[in-house]
C-alpha angles and dihedrals in degrees: 000000000000092000095055119101111224129203092227143354089256090057091051091051092047094051094047091046095049092045092053092042092051093048094049097042093041095050093048091045094052090048090051091049094055090045090052090053088065090071122088091233109018098170098096094043090046092051092051091044091050091055093046091045092051093049090048093050092049093047091055088066094065095097092046092052089053090052093048091052090057096045120099113261094244094057101041113129115239129237087251089073089062092048093047097047100031096068098117092055090049092051093052092047090050091048090052092047092050090053089050092050093046094243089123108047124203090240091073090068101042 
């Protein structure tokens, strides 16, 4: 990331923040998914985990939201930065949701 040219300091902070957030949330989420697949019927546990995981991921953005409120309007990062750099977290949340819905059965991993 040190070789990328950013439009503003706020954009640099946003990209670094979302990249780290996505890596942390995504890695934990994937680990939780494979743990859930150890249960005979993981759908209920996966549904509860999906809700907790989503709330946790949203709560991690608190500090970033505070920073965005203080940034000048012209240099505020857009929501597209979160979508672009938060892909790993989205994948793990989708994986967990698919387990909860029964789209991904336990038999695939035995």
